C-alpha positions in Angstrom: 27.0 -11.3 -26.2 29.9 -11.4 -28.7 30.9 -7.9 -27.4 30.9 -9.1 -23.8 32.8 -12.2 -24.6 35.3 -10.2 -26.7 35.8 -7.8 -23.8 36.2 -10.7 -21.4 38.8 -12.3 -23.7 40.7 -9.0 -23.8 40.7 -8.8 -20.0 41.9 -12.3 -19.6 44.6 -11.8 -22.2 45.7 -8.6 -20.4 45.7 -10.4 -17.1 47.8 -13.3 -18.5 50.2 -10.8 -20.1 50.6 -9.0 -16.8 51.3 -12.3 -15.0 53.8 -13.3 -17.6 55.7 -10.0 -17.4 55.8 -10.2 -13.6 57.1 -13.8 -13.7 59.8 -12.7 -16.2 60.8 -9.9 -13.8 60.8 -12.2 -10.8 63.0 -14.7 -12.7 65.5 -12.0 -13.7 65.5 -10.8 -10.1 66.2 -14.3 -8.9 69.2 -14.6 -11.3 70.5 -11.3 -10.0 70.4 -12.6 -6.4 71.9 -16.0 -7.4 74.7 -14.3 -9.3 75.8 -12.5 -6.2 75.7 -15.7 -4.1 77.5 -17.9 -6.6 79.9 -15.5 -8.5 78.6 -16.9 -11.8 77.5 -14.3 -14.4 73.7 -13.8 -14.8 73.9 -14.8 -18.5 75.6 -18.1 -17.6 73.2 -18.8 -14.7 70.2 -18.4 -16.9 71.7 -20.9 -19.3 72.4 -23.3 -16.5 68.8 -22.9 -15.4 67.8 -23.8 -19.0 69.9 -27.0 -18.8 68.4 -27.8 -15.4 64.9 -27.7 -16.8 65.8 -30.2 -19.5 67.5 -32.6 -17.0 64.9 -32.6 -14.3 67.1 -30.6 -12.0 66.5 -27.0 -10.6 68.5 -23.8 -10.8 68.3 -23.5 -7.0 70.0 -27.0 -6.6 72.7 -26.0 -9.1 73.3 -22.7 -7.2 73.6 -24.5 -3.9 75.8 -27.1 -5.4 78.2 -24.5 -6.9 78.5 -22.8 -3.5 79.7 -26.1 -2.1 82.0 -26.5 -5.1 83.4 -23.0 -4.6 84.3 -23.8 -1.0 86.0 -27.1 -2.0 87.9 -25.2 -4.7 89.1 -22.6 -2.2 90.2 -25.3 0.2 92.1 -27.2 -2.5 93.8 -24.0 -3.7 94.6 -23.1 -0.1 96.5 -26.3 0.5 93.9 -28.7 1.9 95.1 -32.2 0.9 91.6 -33.7 1.5 90.0 -31.2 -0.9 92.7 -31.5 -3.4 92.4 -35.3 -3.4 88.7 -34.9 -4.6 89.8 -32.9 -7.7 92.8 -35.1 -8.3 90.5 -38.2 -8.3 88.6 -36.5 -11.2 91.6 -35.2 -13.0 90.3 -31.7 -12.6 92.6 -28.7 -11.9 91.2 -25.8 -9.9 94.0 -23.4 -11.1 94.9 -21.8 -14.4 98.4 -22.1 -15.9 99.4 -18.8 -14.2 98.4 -20.2 -10.8 95.2 -18.2 -10.4 91.9 -19.9 -9.4 89.7 -21.0 -12.2 86.3 -19.5 -12.6 83.4 -21.3 -11.0 81.6 -22.0 -14.3 84.7 -23.3 -16.0 85.4 -25.7 -13.1 81.8 -26.8 -13.1 82.0 -27.7 -16.8 85.3 -29.6 -16.3 83.6 -31.6 -13.5 80.6 -32.3 -15.7 82.9 -33.6 -18.4 84.3 -36.1 -15.9 80.9 -37.2 -14.6 79.6 -37.8 -18.1 82.2 -40.4 -18.5 81.6 -42.3 -15.3 79.2 -45.2 -14.9 76.1 -44.7 -12.8 76.3 -46.2 -9.4 77.0 -45.7 -5.7 80.6 -44.6 -6.3 79.4 -41.8 -8.7 76.7 -40.7 -6.3 79.2 -40.6 -3.4 81.7 -38.5 -5.4 78.9 -36.1 -6.4 78.0 -35.7 -2.8 81.6 -35.0 -1.9 81.9 -32.3 -4.6 78.5 -30.6 -4.3 77.2 -31.5 -0.8 75.5 -34.4 0.9 72.4 -35.6 -0.9 72.5 -32.5 -3.2 75.3 -33.9 -5.3 73.3 -37.0 -6.3 70.4 -34.7 -7.4 72.8 -33.0 -9.8 74.0 -36.1 -11.6 71.4 -35.8 -14.5 72.7 -32.3 -15.1 76.3 -33.3 -14.9 75.8 -36.3 -17.2 75.1 -33.8 -20.0 78.9 -33.2 -20.1 80.6 -29.8 -20.3 80.4 -29.5 -24.1 76.7 -30.1 -24.2 76.1 -27.7 -21.3 78.1 -25.1 -23.1 75.9 -25.5 -26.2 72.7 -25.2 -24.3 73.9 -22.2 -22.4 74.8 -20.5 -25.7 71.3 -21.5 -27.0 69.7 -19.8 -24.1 71.8 -16.7 -24.4 70.9 -16.6 -28.1 67.2 -16.9 -27.8 66.0 -16.2 -24.3 68.9 -14.8 -22.3 68.6 -12.4 -19.4 71.4 -9.9 -19.3 73.2 -8.6 -16.2 71.6 -5.2 -16.9 68.1 -6.6 -17.1 68.6 -8.6 -13.9 69.8 -5.5 -12.0 66.8 -3.5 -13.3 64.4 -6.3 -12.2 66.0 -6.3 -8.8 65.6 -2.6 -8.5 61.9 -2.8 -9.7 61.0 -5.5 -7.2 62.7 -3.6 -4.4 60.6 -0.5 -5.3 57.4 -2.7 -5.2 58.4 -3.9 -1.7 58.8 -0.2 -0.6 55.4 0.6 -2.0 53.9 -2.4 -0.3 55.5 -1.3 3.0 54.2 2.2 2.7 50.7 1.0 1.8 50.7 -1.3 4.8 51.8 1.5 7.1 49.0 3.7 5.7 46.4 1.0 6.3 47.6 0.6 9.9 47.4 4.3 10.6 43.8 4.4 9.2 42.9 1.3 11.2 44.2 3.0 14.4 42.2 6.2 13.6 39.0 4.3 12.9 39.2 1.9 15.9 37.4 4.2 18.4 34.5 4.6 15.9 34.4 1.0 15.0 34.4 0.1 18.7 31.5 2.4 19.4 29.5 0.8 16.6 30.3 -2.7 17.9 29.2 -1.7 21.4 25.8 -0.7 20.0 25.2 -4.2 18.7 26.5 -5.8 21.9 24.5 -3.6 24.2 
């Protein structure tokens, strides 16, 4: 009995290990995709996801919010008075000293610094929605309330202890793409076999009907 239980324990441990590895690969793949969409480095995105977990937000919400922020930044830099007024109200510059556009993560942390100093209320929620998108902005307030400095510390902590690198994320993406191809090929094989077996199966079914 002990031997059986021991073997069962090993099997369960192996299964749990396999699931954990696949979850880690899927997370790295997700970071790879989000990095392409947001323009934020994989290493930084992983850290933002770590902050999101601690503030009851989600990495997906942050990614969507930063996409809206990027659009607003581009509009402000392109001369839109309406977009520029949003950043002016926060005292945030979207440009570097040399006139180039600031990076997305740097601007996000500047905005977080401002939000951390604001009192909670309707005005704060309305401003968040202006910057990050209707309804989504208010969801990000707990994340923003950490402030830029605290977010930087947590991102550094993530990178130090549990960071996913750009190289790892790219490999995870490639691995999952390969699995998708294998799945496609397996499905095609099963369809071909089903097509070949259908006449025989139909004949057997007819015997029971007749």
